[in-house]
TORVEXSE-824921 format. One record per residue: residue number from 1; x, y, z of N, C-alpha, C, O in turn. Coordinates in steps of 0.001 Angstrom, whole numbers. Layout:
% residues N
REC    i      n_x      n_y      n_z     ca_x     ca_y     ca_z      c_x      c_y      c_z      o_x      o_y      o_z
REC  NUM        X        Y        Z        X        Y        Z        X        Y        Z        X        Y        Z
...
//
This chain:
% residues 323
REC    i      n_x      n_y      n_z     ca_x     ca_y     ca_z      c_x      c_y      c_z      o_x      o_y      o_z
REC    1    58337   113703    73497    59438   112808    73866    60785   113495    73666    61679   113396    74507
REC    2    60917   114198    72528    62192   114876    72265    62461   115948    73307    63593   116135    73753
REC    3    61362   116672    73699    61511   117724    74680    61960   117164    76031    62802   117748    76713
REC    4    61373   116005    76408    61755   115366    77673    63198   114919    77638    63931   115090    78612
REC    5    63620   114332    76492    65000   113873    76351    65972   115038    76437    67043   114937    77037
REC    6    65561   116181    75805    66424   117356    75836    66565   117892    77253    67648   118299    77674
REC    7    65434   117886    77996    65483   118369    79376    66368   117495    80242    67117   117981    81089
REC    8    66266   116179    80010    67094   115255    80784    68562   115458    80481    69399   115429    81384
REC    9    68884   115669    79187    70279   115883    78803    70814   117170    79429    71956   117229    79885
REC   10    69953   118213    79441    70369   119481    80033    70637   119331    81521    71606   119876    82049
REC   11    69757   118576    82197    69938   118348    83633    71221   117593    83899    71960   117909    84832
REC   12    71487   116575    83058    72722   115805    83226    73937   116690    83037    74924   116558    83760
REC   13    73869   117615    82043    74980   118522    81802    75215   119424    83007    76356   119694    83382
REC   14    74107   119893    83618    74238   120727    84796    74917   119992    85941    75695   120569    86702
REC   15    74601   118685    86047    75247   117894    87084    76748   117854    86861    77532   117998    87799
REC   16    77143   117654    85595    78571   117577    85263    79257   118909    85534    80359   118944    86082
REC   17    78596   120021    85146    79188   121325    85363    79354   121611    86848    80354   122192    87269
REC   18    78373   121203    87634    78481   121401    89078    79668   120654    89631    80352   121140    90532
REC   19    79920   119461    89091    81067   118658    89522    82371   119371    89194    83278   119434    90024
REC   20    82462   119909    87979    83713   120519    87551    84036   121788    88339    85206   122135    88496
REC   21    83014   122479    88835    83253   123729    89537    83464   123541    91029    83805   124494    91731
REC   22    83269   122345    91513    83405   122094    92944    84847   121732    93256    85368   120756    92716
REC   23    85488   122487    94103    86920   122331    94367    87151   121365    95520    86898   121702    96676
REC   24    87621   120185    95215    87971   119201    96237    89416   118804    96022    89781   118388    94922
REC   25    90239   118920    97033    91659   118602    96884    91898   117121    97089    91562   116564    98134
REC   26    92472   116496    96097    92871   115091    96190    94221   114959    95505    94496   115662    94533
REC   27    95052   114075    95997    96414   114017    95485    96912   112586    95344    96775   111770    96256
REC   28    97489   112300    94192    98282   111090    94007    99729   111551    94112   100246   112214    93212
REC   29   100373   111200    95208   101688   111734    95538   102775   110668    95424   102497   109469    95450
REC   30   104017   111130    95299   105141   110200    95308   106320   110840    96024   106459   112063    96065
REC   31   107168   109983    96589   108411   110413    97225   109544   109653    96557   109415   108462    96274
REC   32   110638   110329    96308   111777   109744    95604   112816   109243    96603   113133   109924    97578
REC   33   113339   108054    96351   114424   107515    97187   115705   108258    96849   116168   108230    95709
REC   34   116277   108926    97851   117482   109721    97651   118565   109305    98641   118274   108882    99760
REC   35   119804   109432    98215   120941   109149    99084   121382   110439    99775   121766   111407    99120
REC   36   121320   110436   101106   121762   111587   101878   122685   111115   102992   122297   110318   103846
REC   37   123903   111616   102967   124905   111233   103979   125094   109721   104030   125245   109141   105105
REC   38   125084   109091   102860   125308   107660   102782   124106   106813   103150   124212   105587   103199
REC   39   122965   107435   103409   121760   106701   103760   120641   107025   102780   120562   108131   102246
REC   40   119767   106025   102551   118636   106251   101661   117488   106876   102435   117075   106362   103475
REC   41   116979   107980   101926   115851   108664   102541   114822   108980   101464   115136   109029   100275
REC   42   113579   109195   101911   112523   109568   100975   112421   111085   100915   112484   111761   101942
REC   43   112265   111607    99729   112172   113049    99518   110852   113593   100065   110001   112838   100534
REC   44   110702   114891    99999   109421   115519   100317   108381   115079    99280   108739   114746    98150
REC   45   107091   115077    99658   106058   114622    98709   106019   115466    97441   106192   116684    97476
REC   46   105789   114790    96328   105617   115459    95041   104302   114984    94430   103828   113883    94712
REC   47   103734   115828    93599   102385   115595    93072   102466   115252    91587   103030   116013    90800
REC   48   101905   114109    91207   101910   113721    89793   101139   114713    88922   101424   114843    87732
REC   49   100167   115410    89507    99372   116355    88723   100049   117713    88578    99531   118595    87894
REC   50   101207   117886    89218   101963   119136    89117   103120   118932    88132   104071   118218    88448
REC   51   103056   119540    86960   104110   119311    85938   105518   119576    86444   106463   118915    86013
REC   52   105673   120529    87349   107001   120842    87857   107611   119733    88682   108830   119680    88848
REC   53   106770   118831    89210   107265   117736    90040   107675   116511    89231   108266   115581    89781
REC   54   107374   116494    87945   107634   115291    87132   108555   115585    85955   108488   114910    84927
REC   55   109408   116584    86101   110343   116935    85036   111532   115977    85054   112122   115733    86107
REC   56   111881   115436    83891   113068   114578    83737   113845   115050    82521   113238   115614    81611
REC   57   115175   114847    82454   116008   114149    83435   116236   114996    84689   116198   116226    84652
REC   58   116470   114301    85782   116684   114953    87071   118175   114948    87381   118890   114004    87045
REC   59   118632   116020    88029   120048   116156    88341   120269   116056    89849   119516   116632    90634
REC   60   121301   115326    90242   121718   115269    91636   122552   116502    91961   123030   117180    91051
REC   61   122734   116804    93258   123537   117977    93625   124941   117965    93034   125506   119025    92767
REC   62   125521   116761    92824   126873   116688    92275   126898   116770    90751   127953   116615    90136
REC   63   125730   117014    90139   125661   117150    88690   125375   115865    87945   125199   115886    86727
REC   64   125327   114743    88652   125047   113471    88005   123579   113410    87580   122685   113826    88317
REC   65   123359   112892    86396   122005   112799    85864   121355   111485    86293   121967   110421    86195
REC   66   120120   111566    86767   119376   110383    87186   118378   110016    86107   117528   110827    85739
REC   67   118476   108800    85601   117590   108374    84511   116330   107706    85026   115283   107784    84382
REC   68   116411   107045    86187   115242   106364    86744   115220   106543    88261   116246   106407    88927
REC   69   114047   106847    88793   113870   107039    90228   113049   105901    90810   112086   105446    90193
REC   70   113429   105441    91996   112560   104558    92755   111649   105452    93586   112124   106340    94295
REC   71   110356   105223    93503   109405   106110    94156   108435   105333    95037   108095   104182    94761
REC   72   108007   105988    96091   106967   105468    96978   105709   106274    96655   105717   107502    96744
REC   73   104623   105581    96277   103422   106253    95779   102258   106021    96727   102063   104911    97222
REC   74   101498   107053    96975   100326   106914    97825    99242   107903    97403    99525   109005    96935
REC   75    97998   107476    97583    96833   108290    97263    96157   108691    98564    95905   107849    99425
REC   76    95868   109965    98704    95197   110440    99905    94078   111394    99516    94136   112028    98461
REC   77    93067   111498   100359    91985   112432   100110    90849   111824    99306    90846   110630    99007
REC   78    89894   112662    98965    88731   112216    98209    89069   112185    96720    89659   113124    96187
REC   79    88694   111111    96069    89113   110847    94691    88327   111686    93695    87100   111763    93759
REC   80    89051   112314    92774    88449   113081    91691    89174   112735    90392    90107   111931    90381
REC   81    88729   113355    89301    89387   113142    88013    90835   113626    88037    91644   113186    87219
REC   82    91169   114516    88954    92558   114976    89075    93487   113809    89398    94628   113764    88938
REC   83    92984   112866    90193    93789   111696    90534    93967   110784    89325    95015   110159    89160
REC   84    92941   110712    88484    93047   109907    87263    94119   110504    86356    94931   109779    85781
REC   85    94114   111832    86232    95149   112503    85442    96531   112202    86016    97458   111880    85273
REC   86    96669   112306    87346    97946   112023    87982    98397   110600    87739    99584   110347    87529
REC   87    97448   109661    87766    97783   108253    87535    98256   108025    86101    99119   107182    85858
REC   88    97705   108761    85169    98145   108633    83776    99560   109189    83601   100344   108667    82809
REC   89    99878   110241    84339   101254   110758    84330   102187   109704    84911   103258   109447    84362
REC   90   101779   109092    86025   102577   108026    86627   102785   106882    85634   103896   106369    85499
REC   91   101727   106486    84945   101826   105410    83953   102855   105754    82880   103664   104911    82492
REC   92   102818   106996    82405   103759   107425    81368   105199   107362    81864   106086   106919    81134
REC   93   105439   107797    83091   106797   107789    83644   107305   106358    83827   108482   106077    83599
REC   94   106414   105459    84237   106809   104056    84404   107148   103436    83055   108171   102766    82913
REC   95   106295   103658    82071   106513   103054    80758   107733   103626    80062   108368   102936    79265
REC   96   108073   104880    80349   109266   105494    79753   110526   105148    80525   111619   105575    80152
REC   97   110386   104381    81596   111550   103979    82373   112088   105066    83271   113234   104989    83714
REC   98   111280   106087    83554   111728   107176    84419   111516   106847    85894   112250   107326    86758
REC   99   110517   106036    86168   110220   105691    87557   109944   104194    87684   109466   103547    86752
REC  100   110260   103664    88867   109848   102325    89248   109282   102414    90662   109841   103103    91516
REC  101   108186   101726    90906   107497   101824    92176   108117   100899    93216   108320    99713    92956
REC  102   108415   101436    94384   108922   100622    95479   107882    99573    95843   106741    99907    96162
REC  103   108276    98303    95795   107340    97221    96081   106275    97055    95023   105340    96276    95206
REC  104   106397    97778    93908   105379    97768    92847   103990    97989    93436   103031    97324    93044
REC  105   103883    98928    94384   102623    99098    95098   102253   100566    95266   103103   101455    95210
REC  106   100957   100792    95474   100415   102110    95793    99628   101974    97095    98801   101073    97231
REC  107    99886   102870    98054    99168   102881    99325    98003   103857    99225    98157   104964    98708
REC  108    96826   103442    99727    95632   104271    99640    95037   104539   101012    95021   103667   101881
REC  109    94547   105764   101191    93817   106145   102401    92875   107273   102002    93323   108323   101543
REC  110    91580   107064   102174    90642   108099   101775    89240   107810   102248    88922   106703   102681
REC  111    88395   108843   102154    87042   108742   102689    85961   108731   101623    84776   108720   101956
REC  112    86336   108732   100347    85306   108676    99310    85702   109461    98085    86882   109573    97755
REC  113    84684   110013    97400    84931   110782    96206    84035   110372    95061    82950   109833    95278
REC  114    84481   110622    93843    83686   110366    92650    83774   108894    92249    84864   108338    92112
REC  115    82614   108279    92066    82570   106853    91756    83264   106545    90437    84112   105655    90376
REC  116    82913   107269    89384    83481   106957    88070    84978   107215    88021    85709   106466    87374
REC  117    85446   108257    88691    86889   108525    88747    87608   107403    89480    88689   106982    89067
REC  118    87012   106915    90572    87630   105829    91340    87694   104548    90515    88699   103839    90559
REC  119    86638   104240    89767    86648   103039    88934    87662   103171    87801    88337   102201    87455
REC  120    87771   104361    87228    88763   104571    86163    90180   104407    86706    91044   103825    86051
REC  121    90401   104919    87893    91711   104777    88530    91999   103306    88826    93118   102835    88623
REC  122    90979   102578    89311    91155   101156    89576    91517   100382    88322    92385    99510    88360
REC  123    90864   100691    87216    91170   100001    85950    92601   100288    85497    93285    99405    84980
REC  124    93045   101523    85695    94411   101873    85285    95441   101127    86120    96435   100634    85588
REC  125    95207   101041    87437    96137   100304    88297    96177    98829    87915    97239    98206    87936
REC  126    95015    98270    87565    94988    96858    87169    95748    96648    85859    96456    95652    85704
REC  127    95604    97573    84927    96319    97462    83647    97830    97441    83874    98558    96742    83169
REC  128    98296    98208    84857    99724    98266    85155   100189    97132    86062   101385    96990    86317
REC  129    99246    96322    86553    99535    95209    87462   100267    95684    88716   101229    95069    89175
REC  130    99784    96781    89240   100328    97348    90470    99564    96770    91661    98355    96553    91578
REC  131   100265    96520    92767    99627    96074    93994    99098    97281    94760    99628    98384    94629
REC  132    98054    97072    95558    97498    98147    96376    97530    97747    97846    97408    96572    98192
REC  133    97699    98755    98703    97860    98532   100145    97028    99543   100919    97013   100727   100584
REC  134    96337    99076   101953    95770    99959   102971    96596    99704   104225    96518    98633   104827
REC  135    97382   100691   104607    98355   100515   105683    97681   100404   107045    96538   100820   107235
REC  136    98417    99838   107974    97940    99736   109351    97623   101131   109890    98408   102066   109727
REC  137    96466   101256   110531    96051   102539   111076    95325   103422   110087    94844   104494   110455
REC  138    95234   102986   108813    94551   103772   107791    93202   103151   107439    92937   101990   107750
REC  139    92355   103947   106783    91062   103480   106311    90886   103845   104843    91267   104933   104413
REC  140    90313   102938   104091    89935   103182   102704    88426   102960   102646    87957   101825   102722
REC  141    87677   104037   102513    86230   103986   102615    85575   104403   101301    86137   105163   100513
REC  142    84377   103884   101095    83530   104347   100006    84206   104140    98652    84661   103033    98362
REC  143    84283   105180    97817    84846   104993    96483    86337   104732    96499    86879   104257    95501
REC  144    87023   105024    97599    88434   104649    97733    88594   103152    97505    89615   102702    96984
REC  145    87580   102381    97898    87636   100923    97750    87720   100540    96275    88399    99572    95933
REC  146    87042   101283    95391    87079   100962    93961    88485   101155    93398    88945   100353    92585
REC  147    89163   102212    93826    90548   102402    93383    91419   101288    93932    92248   100734    93210
REC  148    91239   100953    95201    91994    99871    95828    91782    98549    95097    92717    97760    94964
REC  149    90567    98300    94624    90247    97053    93929    91064    96863    92661    91168    95746    92154
REC  150    91645    97939    92142    92453    97814    90937    93761    97081    91156    94393    96647    90193
REC  151    94175    96937    92398    95432    96255    92668    95427    94822    92187    94468    94088    92422
REC  152    96483    94419    91519    96586    93035    91068    96724    92107    92274    96237    90976    92265
REC  153    97395    92606    93307    97501    91922    94596    97135    92950    95662    97663    94063    95663
REC  154    96225    92576    96574    95719    93525    97561    96146    93143    98973    96128    91969    99342
REC  155    96532    94146    99758    96915    93923   101145    96168    94913   102029    96258    96125   101832
REC  156    95430    94389   103002    94683    95238   103924    95256    95042   105326    94985    94035   105979
REC  157    96042    96004   105778    96518    96005   107148    95700    96978   107983    95732    96930   109213
REC  158    94958    97870   107304    94069    98810   107965    92631    98345   107886    92330    97199   108217
REC  159    91727    99230   107447    90312    98897   107412    89696    99314   106077    90090   100318   105483
REC  160    88724    98527   105618    87982    98778   104389    86512    98962   104756    85952    98163   105507
REC  161    85884   100023   104222    84472   100279   104508    83688   100548   103237    84151   101285   102367
REC  162    82494    99953   103119    81694   100062   101897    80285   100589   102192    79769   100445   103300
REC  163    79687   101196   101182    78253   101487   101151    77887   101801    99707    78768   101999    98870
REC  164    76610   101847    99417    76206   102042    98025    76357   103501    97607    76269   104401    98442
REC  165    76581   103734    96328    76768   105100    95828    75453   105868    95793    74372   105289    95905
REC  166    75567   107176    95637    74386   108030    95561    74725   109277    94753    75893   109645    94629
REC  167    73698   109925    94203    73870   111220    93553    73707   112299    94609    72713   112313    95336
REC  168    74659   113189    94699    74649   114171    95775    73779   115384    95472    73419   116126    96386
REC  169    73435   115597    94206    72631   116759    93859    71180   116570    94292    70642   115465    94218
REC  170    70549   117656    94746    69128   117616    95112    68240   118080    93960    67021   118159    94111
REC  171    68840   118385    92814    68046   118830    91669    67031   117765    91256    67297   116566    91341
REC  172    65885   118221    90815    64859   117314    90335    65150   116980    88877    65004   117830    87999
REC  173    65555   115763    88626    65909   115307    87290    64856   114307    86825    64582   113336    87530
REC  174    64257   114525    85646    63171   113644    85197    63539   112165    85199    62721   111326    85575
REC  175    64758   111836    84783    65158   110429    84669    66195   110066    85717    67122   109306    85433
REC  176    66054   110595    86920    67044   110322    87968    67176   108815    88228    68285   108313    88409
REC  177    66056   108100    88248    66116   106657    88484    66868   105952    87357    67623   105010    87596
REC  178    66653   106414    86140    67353   105808    84999    68858   106047    85111    69657   105154    84828
REC  179    69240   107260    85528    70657   107561    85701    71263   106644    86763    72378   106147    86610
REC  180    70506   106428    87845    71025   105577    88917    71175   104143    88437    72148   103470    88778
REC  181    70212   103669    87644    70324   102296    87122    71552   102160    86213    72213   101122    86201
REC  182    71846   103220    85455    73051   103194    84626    74309   103120    85498    75260   102408    85177
REC  183    74294   103866    86598    75417   103814    87531    75570   102409    88108    76686   101905    88239
REC  184    74461   101788    88447    74500   100425    88964    75124    99472    87950    75929    98612    88308
REC  185    74748    99631    86680    75292    98758    85638    76793    98956    85485    77533    97989    85310
REC  186    77249   100214    85552    78691   100468    85454    79432    99832    86616    80521    99282    86452
REC  187    78831    99913    87784    79452    99324    88966    79508    97800    88857    80529    97188    89170
REC  188    78414    97197    88416    78394    95743    88229    79445    95311    87223    80154    94328    87443
REC  189    79550    96046    86110    80510    95699    85074    81935    95837    85585    82791    95010    85273
REC  190    82193    96881    86369    83518    97093    86945    83914    95923    87831    85028    95409    87726
REC  191    83010    95503    88699    83290    94398    89609    83544    93110    88834    84436    92335    89179
REC  192    82754    92888    87786    82944    91679    86971    84253    91738    86190    84997    90758    86153
REC  193    84538    92873    85570    85743    93005    84740    87019    92814    85557    88007    92281    85051
REC  194    87001    93244    86813    88196    93121    87660    88233    91809    88426    89073    91611    89304
REC  195    87302    90908    88080    87355    89522    88570    87010    89392    90053    87632    88621    90783
REC  196    86014    90157    90480    85497    90012    91835    84161    89272    91793    83498    89275    90756
REC  197    83753    88643    92889    82504    87890    92895    81282    88817    92898    81343    89921    93441
REC  198    80165    88367    92289    78933    89169    92304    78473    89508    93718    77790    90511    93924
REC  199    78836    88691    94677    78429    88942    96066    78998    90256    96601    78434    90840    97525
REC  200    80124    90733    96022    80679    92007    96461    79743    93146    96050    79496    94068    96828
REC  201    79231    93073    94832    78262    94088    94385    77037    94084    95294    76552    95140    95702
REC  202    76546    92898    95603    75366    92783    96467    75649    93363    97858    74789    94014    98452
REC  203    76844    93127    98365    77205    93652    99680    77269    95175    99668    76826    95830   100612
REC  204    77824    95735    98594    77918    97200    98471    76524    97814    98426    76247    98784    99132
REC  205    75653    97256    97604    74323    97831    97412    73423    97624    98632    72410    98311    98769
REC  206    73766    96711    99497    72929    96439   100671    73127    97461   101791    72331    97513   102728
REC  207    74187    98277   101699    74489    99242   102762    73992   100623   102344    74458   101142   101330
REC  208    73071   101239   103076    72565   102561   102697    73671   103607   102720    74643   103464   103461
REC  209    73532   104663   101909    74624   105638   101766    74938   106434   103021    76019   107011   103134
REC  210    73998   106473   103973    74288   107200   105211    75066   106358   106213    75384   106826   107307
REC  211    75374   105116   105844    76113   104220   106726    77394   103746   106048    77577   103927   104844
REC  212    78264   103145   106826    79468   102497   106306    79600   101145   106978    79550   101051   108204
REC  213    79770   100097   106183    79982    98755   106723    81465    98425   106654    82023    98276   105567
REC  214    82105    98310   107818    83516    97961   107871    83635    96448   107714    83024    95697   108474
REC  215    84414    95999   106738    84496    94578   106418    85431    93839   107375    86491    94338   107753
REC  216    85006    92651   107746    85822    91796   108610    86898    91105   107786    86870    91144   106556
REC  217    87847    90474   108469    88908    89736   107777    88319    88629   106915    88795    88380   105808
REC  218    87276    87962   107424    86639    86888   106658    85961    87438   105409    86012    86810   104351
REC  219    85329    88601   105521    84668    89214   104357    85689    89681   103327    85465    89546   102124
REC  220    86799    90224   103788    87850    90647   102859    88329    89478   102017    88558    89631   100817
REC  221    88482    88317   102629    88911    87129   101890    87801    86637   100958    88064    86254    99818
REC  222    86561    86650   101451    85453    86136   100644    85221    86982    99395    84838    86463    98347
REC  223    85456    88283    99515    85257    89183    98375    86535    89375    97549    86541    90189    96626
REC  224    87613    88649    97857    88905    88738    97163    89588    90084    97354    90449    90454    96555
REC  225    89223    90820    98389    89861    92106    98654    91183    91948    99388    91975    92889    99447
REC  226    91427    90784    99941    92703    90462   100568    93387    89397    99719    92861    88295    99564
REC  227    94540    89714    99178    95247    88753    98340    94979    88975    96857    95056    90101    96364
REC  228    94662    87891    96150    94436    87954    94710    93145    87225    94375    92646    86422    95163
REC  229    92613    87515    93193    91462    86764    92719    91935    85373    92305    93122    85194    92032
REC  230    91040    84384    92251    91458    83019    91887    92192    82934    90553    93186    82217    90440
REC  231    91710    83660    89540    92355    83599    88227    93769    84177    88272    94695    83611    87692
REC  232    93927    85304    88961    95246    85923    89068    96195    85060    89886    97378    84949    89562
REC  233    95675    84445    90953    96534    83599    91783    96956    82343    91034    98088    81882    91181
REC  234    96050    81785    90228    96403    80611    89425    97534    80950    88454    98469    80170    88272
REC  235    97432    82124    87837    98480    82566    86909    99808    82748    87638   100859    82342    87142
REC  236    99750    83369    88832   100967    83595    89613   101584    82280    90081   102806    82129    90080
REC  237   100734    81328    90481   101248    80023    90922   101956    79298    89777   103024    78715    89969
REC  238   101359    79339    88594   101968    78680    87439   103306    79318    87089   104261    78622    86742
REC  239   103375    80654    87181   104626    81358    86868   105726    80985    87862   106874    80782    87466
REC  240   105384    80893    89153   106380    80518    90145   106830    79066    89966   108007    78743    90127
REC  241   105873    78200    89630   106233    76794    89399   107201    76673    88223   108160    75904    88285
REC  242   106956    77423    87163   107866    77413    86002   109240    77919    86404   110259    77342    86024
REC  243   109262    79000    87174   110543    79581    87561   111352    78615    88415   112578    78567    88310
REC  244   110671    77843    89264   111346    76895    90137   111620    75559    89456   112336    74718    90001
REC  245   111052    75361    88266   111276    74109    87554   110547    72930    88158   111027    71800    88078
REC  246   109378    73175    88770   108603    72090    89360   107173    72161    88832   106795    73129    88173
REC  247   106384    71132    89126   104998    71124    88686   104165    72066    89550   104562    72422    90660
REC  248   103002    72467    89025   102107    73321    89796   101660    72598    91066   101566    73206    92133
REC  249   101388    71305    90947   100954    70531    92112   102032    70536    93202   101731    70714    94382
REC  250   103294    70336    92791   104389    70348    93762   104547    71734    94374   104817    71867    95568
REC  251   104378    72765    93551   104486    74129    94061   103396    74419    95090   103660    75032    96125
REC  252   102162    73974    94801   101055    74211    95727   101278    73490    97052   100898    73993    98109
REC  253   101892    72314    96995   102192    71596    98230   103199    72373    99068   103057    72474   100287
REC  254   104220    72921    98405   105201    73741    99112   104565    75021    99653   104867    75465   100761
REC  255   103701    75589    98862   103035    76825    99258   102187    76614   100508   102142    77472   101389
REC  256   101517    75469   100578   100668    75166   101732   101481    75032   103017   100957    75243   104111
REC  257   102759    74682   102886   103617    74495   104056   104363    75763   104449   105075    75784   105452
REC  258   104199    76825   103655   104953    78055   103913   104364    78810   105093   103155    78760   105319
REC  259   105201    79509   105847   104709    80320   106974   103986    81561   106460   104091    81921   105287
REC  260   103259    82199   107355   102581    83438   106984   103606    84479   106556   104695    84564   107124
REC  261   103247    85266   105553   104161    86276   105032   104257    87448   106004   103240    87994   106431
REC  262   105463    87826   106345   105676    88934   107283   106024    90222   106558   106471    91186   107180
REC  263   105818    90244   105223   106231    91408   104449   105427    92654   104732   105948    93763   104614
REC  264   104147    92498   105111   103292    93644   105361   102773    93594   106780   102015    92681   107109
REC  265   103143    94526   107634   102718    94484   109040   101205    94425   109168   100493    95208   108538
REC  266   100720    93516   109969    99302    93430   110250    98491    92768   109169    97268    92697   109296
REC  267    99103    92279   108114    98364    91682   107010    98506    90180   107021    99458    89629   107574
REC  268    97536    89523   106398    97581    88077   106293    98003    87686   104880    97998    88519   103974
REC  269    98358    86452   104700    98767    85969   103389    99940    85041   103527   100488    84886   104618
REC  270   100342    84410   102418   101484    83511   102454   102547    83999   101498   102249    84638   100489
REC  271   103772    83698   101820   104877    84008   100926   105096    82819   100001   104773    81684   100353
REC  272   105633    83075    98841   105958    81980    97938   107031    81113    98577   107967    81646    99173
REC  273   106923    79788    98472   107885    78900    99133   109168    78740    98347   109258    79103    97174
REC  274   110158    78185    99028   111382    77805    98339   111293    76325    98010   110562    75578    98661
REC  275   112030    75911    97009   111969    74510    96587   113348    73883    96654   114329    74533    96295
REC  276   113453    72644    97102   114748    71968    97118   115304    71873    95703   114575    71576    94756
REC  277   116616    72129    95568   117303    72013    94280   116780    72993    93239   117046    72839    92047
REC  278   116037    74001    93688   115560    75001    92731   116565    76145    92679   117381    76326    93583
REC  279   116481    76896    91611   117436    77997    91430   116994    79194    92259   116486    80180    91726
REC  280   117192    79097    93568   116865    80207    94462   115494    80064    95067   114737    79156    94725
REC  281   115184    80961    95963   113897    80955    96664   112893    81821    95953   113210    82914    95484
REC  282   111660    81316    95878   110606    82118    95267   110312    83330    96122   109984    84399    95607
REC  283   110430    83163    97436   110129    84281    98319   111139    85406    98155   110814    86573    98375
REC  284   112355    85062    97773   113410    86066    97703   113102    87148    96686   113526    88292    96851
REC  285   112350    86795    95613   112084    87757    94562   110776    88502    94762   110454    89404    93989
REC  286   110018    88138    95789   108742    88810    95998   108971    90166    96634   109692    90265    97626
REC  287   108365    91229    96079   108536    92547    96693   107913    92581    98068   106787    92121    98260
REC  288   108644    93127    99030   108120    93269   100384   107552    94677   100524   108300    95654   100488
REC  289   106247    94785   100684   105578    96073   100684   105663    96713   102058   105336    96090   103068
REC  290   106099    97948   102087   106090    98709   103331   104695    99281   103511   104291   100189   102785
REC  291   103960    98749   104482   102581    99180   104676   102469   100422   105544   101357   100857   105846
REC  292   103563   100992   105945   103513   102222   106728   103650   103401   105775   104676   103535   105108
REC  293   102619   104270   105697   102678   105385   104752   103639   106462   105229   104002   106499   106405
REC  294   104052   107341   104318   104880   108471   104755   104124   109284   105791   102893   109298   105777
REC  295   104836   109967   106697   104163   110734   107751   103136   111714   107214   102070   111879   107808
REC  296   103441   112373   106090   102498   113347   105546   101235   112676   105059   100145   113237   105174
REC  297   101373   111457   104507   100194   110743   104027    99337   110318   105201    98112   110413   105140
REC  298    99967   109846   106276    99205   109385   107430    98437   110548   108047    97266   110401   108395
REC  299    99086   111701   108186    98407   112841   108773    97225   113289   107946    96172   113629   108485
REC  300    97401   113290   106611    96314   113720   105743    95153   112758   105811    93996   113176   105790
REC  301    95451   111454   105895    94384   110460   105927    93581   110582   107207    92357   110451   107187
REC  302    94254   110832   108320    93546   111006   109586    92646   112227   109518    91531   112211   110039
REC  303    93124   113286   108877    92329   114486   108732    91100   114206   107882    90011   114688   108194
REC  304    91259   113431   106810    90119   113073   105971    89051   112390   106794    87868   112710   106681
REC  305    89465   111451   107621    88491   110688   108396    87738   111612   109352    86520   111499   109492
REC  306    88447   112515   110003    87777   113394   110947    86898   114402   110233    86001   114990   110838
REC  307    87158   114608   108923    86370   115581   108172    85024   115032   107750    84190   115780   107240
REC  308    84790   113739   107949    83438   113287   107681    83325   112105   106775    82655   112218   105748
REC  309    83927   110970   107067    83682   109742   106333    82806   108880   107208    83173   108558   108338
REC  310    81678   108513   106709    80774   107702   107512    79389   108274   107486    79077   109049   106581
REC  311    78533   107935   108433    77150   108394   108439    77066   109912   108360    77680   110626   109152
REC  312    76286   110395   107379    76083   111810   107235    77245   112536   106609    77288   113765   106655
REC  313    78193   111826   106024    79372   112471   105455    78995   113333   104267    78072   113000   103524
REC  314    79706   114446   104081    79478   115311   102942    80123   114700   101720    81285   114304   101800
REC  315    79420   114596   100558    79961   113978    99360    81103   114783    98782    81309   115951    99113
REC  316    81847   114112    97900    83032   114753    97331    82669   115882    96397    83393   116876    96349
REC  317    81578   115779    95647    81277   116783    94636    79778   116878    94455    79104   115856    94326
REC  318    79243   118092    94441    77809   118274    94273    77416   117838    92878    77961   118338    91894
REC  319    76484   116918    92781    75977   116496    91492    76657   115283    90931    76133   114693    89986
REC  320    77796   114868    91453    78500   113705    90928    78015   112460    91640    77601   112536    92796
REC  321    78058   111282    90959    77783   110042    91692    78829   109886    92790    80008   109680    92500
REC  322    78419   109980    94007    79360   109928    95126    79270   108596    95819    78375   107792    95559
REC  323    80222   108377    96715    80275   107084    97384    80886   107230    98750    81018   106244    99476
//
């Protein structure tokens, strides 16, 4: 028994080493809002995983020191632990007051990657209560969906595609089935912890890894991938009712009468309503998310898709749980 356990541990270690040596480029990028010729423009892309791109304090050409930057953040490519590292750098900059996210949102476009890295990234985004967006014309497939699920509020103007995870290594591992069952448990726990319905797990596991199931608008709503989960929405409704000085019931009545939110092109949802005699409009304070990614992000995402997301796609890393 000890010998079998040792062999299994060695095989698992080999899987991890294979993952670490496999070079897959993935980037959590940001662009800084800068004033040029009296107009606000976005800077060239910068990488959170590159220390030279996150040095503060930053100086303007006129010598003025900038203490906080407004940034547009987007994730592109296949997800790896490098993106988790980049997200932790982003978290540090936000908490230190060096950066604030435009629309408090992160835009995602990708074709897959490492399952555990994507779930870790999703948990970090949820901890920060950041919104996630799949822009019009973009796709978030496979493990990209797990990172997207971390958004406290989700907006899908593009497309979401799911299938069940798989181990990409062909090595013969004595306890391969046991490893897969452990992966299933981690996935189930992730879905439960982030307040999604069990039916989402069932939907993911029902799609074989050589296929991709593109979710319809009705499925996105049923799985809470569009908008917020019931618990989060209840909390948000109560907060808006308090801010407006009205009851939750009165707020919900106003909310039901509100027009569709036009903040995100191609997306569905409602804007918070305004209330008579209230101190301002609830909609006025809601961040309006720009669902159009920077040109460089859009080009990279299109390249990812053509590189093989879907049936027969090559996994992100040999030996890693891929998706």
